[in-house]
N, C-alpha and C positions, 0 to 999 in steps of 0.2 A: 505029411509026404513033400518033397519036394516038388514043385510045378513047372513043368518044362513047356517053350512055347516053340510051336514050329511055323516057320514063316516060307511058303512058297512064293518064290521071285523069280520073274524073270530076269534072263541071263543078262537081257538088254537093259535091264531098269535103274543098272547103277547110277546112271547119267541124267535121270530124271529127276525133277524136284520132290515129285508125289513119294518115291523110295525112302529118300530122306526123311519123311512126315512119318513115314509109317515105322522106319528103323528109330527115330526120335522117342515115338509115342510107345513103341515096342519096350526101350531101354526104361521109360519112365516107369512103365508097367513091373517090370523086373526088378526096380531100383525099390521099387515101395515095400516090394516082399524081404529085403535083405538090408542089414549094415552098409551104407555106401561105404565107397573106399575112394580115393584117391582117382588110382585108376578107372573107376567106374566115371567120377567125374570128367576126364580128362577124355574118353571115348565118348562121350556122350557131347559132348563139344568140340570134337576133335583136333586137339591140342595134345602135349605131351603130359607126362606124371608131373613132372619135374617142375612145370610151370605152374600147374596147380597148387604143389607141396611150396613152392614159392610165393603165388597170392595169399595162401592161406597162412603164412608163415610172417609176412609184410616185407618180403624179400625180392618181389617180383619188379620193383621198381631199376633195383638193382643190374636188372639185365634189360632194361628198356623195354617192361610189358605196358602196354596201354591202360590208362584208368577204365577206359570201357571192358577190356579184357577182363581185369582183375575184380571189376564188380558183376559181371557174369558169372565168372567161379565163385566169389562168394554167396551169389545171390541162389544157384542152383544146390552150394552145399548146407546152406540153410532151409532152402524148401525141401530136402529130403533127409537133416537133423544128423548133418555129418558132425562125427565128434573124432578130434585129434586123439590116434593112439600113442599117447606117451611112449610108449615101451618103443613100439616101433621106429619113430621118430627120434629114438637114442641109440637106438641099434643102426638106424642109416647113420647117424653123426650127423642130426637134424638137431635144433632145437626142440626140444620138447614142452616148451611155454607152459612148465611147472615148478612152482616154487615149495621146497620142503619145509614147514614150519616147525620147529620144534620148544616146547614151551615146559618152562618150569615145574608150572602150579594153575593147574587147571581152576582149581578151588580159589585162587587170588583174585579179587576183582580188577586189582592193576592191571592184569593181563589180557582182563576179559577185551579192554578198550584197546589194548593194540593189537590184539586177534584182529579185532574188527576195521580197525585203521588199515591191517595187511591186506586185507580180505577185498575191502573197498579199492585200493589202490592195485591189485592184482585184479580185479575184474577191469578195471581202468585201464591197464595197459593187457589184457588178454592173456594174462595167466592163471593156470588153476592153482591152487592151494593143496598142497599136502599136507594134514594137521598128524602131527602124534606129540609123545611129550614124555616126560620123565616119570617113571614108575613112582608112586607115594609114598612107597616103604623106603626103608634106609638103602637099601642096594642102588637106588636113582638111577637105575639102568633105563635107556631109551630103548623102545623097540623100532629098528633099523630095517627091519627087513621089509618093510612098506614101502620106504624109501629107495632101499636099494633096487626092489623092482623095476619102481616107476622113473628111476635114474632122472631125479629133478636138475633142473639148470643149476639151481643154487640152493644154498641151505639156510636160514635165518633161525637162530636161535634165540630164544625169549627168556631172559632171567641172567641174573650174576651168580658167581662162582660156584660154577657148577663142575660136574665130572664129564671129560672132554675126549676118555679113550674110543669111544663110539664112534668119533668123527674122521678116525685114521682113514677107512676105506674111500672116503668121500675126497679126502686132501691130496690123496694119493690117485684118485681119478682125474684129480685136477677140479673140482668142483668147487666155483668161489663159496665162501663159509662164511658169514657177518653173525657177530654176537652182538645182540640188543643189551647191554650188561655190562657191571665189573667182572674181573676175573685175570687170570695169569695170562700171558703172553703165548702165544703157541703159534707156530709155525704155518701159513696158510689160512690165519683165520683172524677176520679184520672186525672191526669194535666201535661199536656207536655206542657211549654211555652219556649219562647225566654227570654234569660236574657235582661232587657230591661237598665238595669244600665249598663250593657257592651255596650251597641249600642248608647247608650250616650255618655259614656266615650272615644269609637272609633270617632265619629265626633270629639268633642274638642280636643282629642289629633290631627287629624288630621288639623284641622284648625290652634289651637296654633304653631302645626309644620311650616304651610305656614303663618304666621305672623300675623293672623287673632283674635285681642283681642276684638275689638269691633263686635259682633254679635246681629244679629237680631232671631226672631222665631216667626212662624206662623203656625197654625192651628186651630181645631174645638173647640166646646164645648163637642164633644162626649170624654167620661171617658178613653179612649186609650190615645186621644190627651192632654188632660188636666194632664193626667200622664207623658207624656213625656216632656211636657212643665215644670214640677214641678223638674222633674230631668233636665233639662237642668238648671233649676236657684241654683240647689242644686250644683250642681257639678261647674258650669261658676266660682262661686265666689272662690270657692277652687282652679281653674286655674288660677286666677287672672286676668278673662275675664269679659267682662261687655256686659251684655242683654239689653242693651237699649231699644230696641221696640219689645214687644212680645204683638201678636196680635193674638184671638181665635175669632172665628166668627160661625153660624150655619153650623151643619153637614151637606151640600149637596155637588153636585157634582163641582159647582164652587167655593168652599170655599178657596182653591190655590189662585184664578184670585182674587177675595174681598179680602182676606185677604192682598195680596202683594200691593195691591191700596191705600187699608188705611195707610200701611207701608209708602209707598212714598209719600202720603198725608199729613201725619203727619212728615214726615222726611225730607219735601222739599228738598234741595239739600244735602243732609247733612244722607244719608243712611248709615248703617253699613256697613262693607266690606264684611262682609259674611252673608247669612242667611242661618239655619237650619230650614226645615220641620217638621211636626210630619209624615208625608208617604210620598211615591212616587207621588201619585195621587194629593196632596196636593202642592208640590214641582214641578210638569209639570204645574199645573196651575197657580203660581207664575210665572214660566218660561214663559209663554205667556203674563202674565201681564208688566213683564220686557221687553219684544221684543215689546210690543206695544208702549211703552214709550220709544222706542229707547236704552233703558238701555241693555249695552252687558253683559251678561254668557258667560266667566268669567272674562272677561278684566277690567268689570268697578263692577261687585261683584259678589261674589263666593255663590254657593247655593249647598244644600245637602241634601237629602229625607233619607226616611226608607224603607226597604221591599223588595227592588229590584225585582219590579216586571217588566215583560215583555217588556213591551214600556219604563223603563227607561234608558235602551242601545239604545233605536232607537231616543231618542229627540236628538234635536242641540241648544246646546252640548249633548252627551252623559252624564247623570246625576250621580256624584259621590251619592253612597246612601250605606247604611247597608245590608248586605244580610241575609237575616233570614235563618235559617237553613231548611227548609220547608221539604227536603228530609228525613233527620235524624227525624226530629218531627213528621211525619207521621209513619216513620219506628216503631220508640218507642211506638206511640200511639196504633198502630195495634197489636204489639205484646204485649202490657200491657192489651189491650180490649180482646184479642182472645185466647191465649197462656193458657193453663191451668196451666203451669208449671213457670208463670210469674212472677216476686219480689214482693215483697210484699213490694215494694216502691211505694206510692203513687202521688208522685210528681216529676219532673223532669224541671230543667231549663239547657237550652243549648244556648250556646255564637255565637251569630252571627259572621261576618267579615265584615272588610271594601272593599266595589267596588270600586276603585277609578277610577274616568273617567275624563272626561275634561270639567266638571263645575265647577272646583274647581283649583284656581292657587295659585302661591305665590304672597301674599300682596304687592303693589306697593306703600309704601308711598310718592313717589313724586307724584305718581298719584292722591292723595288725595284732 
């Protein structure tokens, strides 16, 4: 049942401080019983709602509001647990202070680090994160209803080579969209991606320096993996290196384990001296297959991955891999998405670095 507060006031009370004290106390009691709004804050402080709105969205300084006024507004908002209504802000044409994040695959640990970086950056900059993803089935659809409902200020897409037909309503509304990953160019979509060619060159440089000229490749039939497979074939020839075995299997969790077993079966006892995997998950599956077969990494064969997921350093032996510049990619993508003075540049490619660990070693010619 709603509660009502009746106040008996003398008609001469409006000019005395006591009235303001009583009114302030009465407002405080009322506000504690309901969700506070910007209008409530404005009424209590005796200021306009538009000033409250500007103070809470960080634009009060644009109209010359004092730091003391902004501080009082924010203190009161915090005291009564004020939460901005993103939908209401959007309807008024204000910044909703929210970013929609669409993830390719929640089961892939590579995206776990990326989501964490986005969340931390969003919190530091006062943005709420609306998280959704592609469906795990073959349709690869995106649940866009929640994103449309809350009208985010921007969309960040995590993952490469994805269907983007769902993005059209957002682009039509002028909502900035940035993809962290590779894919086809789309009008209205900006892109931050890792330099894939540089990643492959880092691996080939490293393996050649260790004396590995006869190498293998394992991956899946995904677009990302096939792209890396083509790059290894292209640059290995320029390095006078031979990829004697190149295995691609269906894209599933145990792909690395299956691909490595196929390679061992085909090679019999003549395995390449080193194997490059399309990513760390594939490399870890290969490591398990080699261990099960009694083949030592790196004594019998060297192994390298790409991405530097958290478990790469926990493997036995720790996996040599290429570290994707996730933090910088997220930082650049967030800025490109939400900063009004962002660069007109719509595409940025960042270079990764090699993380040398214990799964690769100098090739022992006598041991072959």
